[in-house]
C-alpha positions, 0 to 999 in steps of 0.5 A: 899579348892575348889574341882573341877570335870571335864567332857565332854572329849572324842574322836572326829574327826578333825574338830569336837567340844567338850564342857568341864565342870568343877563343883566346890564345893565351895560356894564362887566360884565367888571369884576364877579366873578359868583356863583350862590347858592341858598336852599331853604325854611327855609334860609339862602342859600348859595354854589354857584359863582363865576367871576372877571372874565375866566372864568379862575378858578372856584370851587364849593361841595362839593355842586356840584363835578363836577356844576355848571359856571359860565361867562360870556360877557362879550361877551353880559353873561351868566353861566351855570350848567350843572347836571347829575346833579341831585338832589332836594336841589338844589331851591331858588331860585337867585340870580345875584349880582355883586361889583364890583372885585377880589374875592379868592379866599377871598371868592368864597363870601361872600354879603356880598361881592356888591353886586347880586342877581337876583330868582331862578329856582326849580329843582325836582328830583323824585325 
């Protein structure tokens, strides 16, 4: 089972940027599709972005398109989420997740498809 550790969260003003990182323990990291989800207080955990095994395909929630960029470095076993032009509504705990094996495009945003989760990192955007 792959273990995931997120970092990079924090407090930022609206319009600012943050870069989240997720380090994976597995030496077969390249076999996993990777995703970012977030959960705000009182809300369900929702999809933010995902990337396929080699970084060739990326997927975004409508709220993230044009502002967030997901990428991965398989040599470093790390996936990133660059977040620009942050808004107060982006405030949430952000979770990294891994889905082993081939993952269809339509499943990239499905929380249940993911096999492993990190502990989360808090992102707070002040207005």
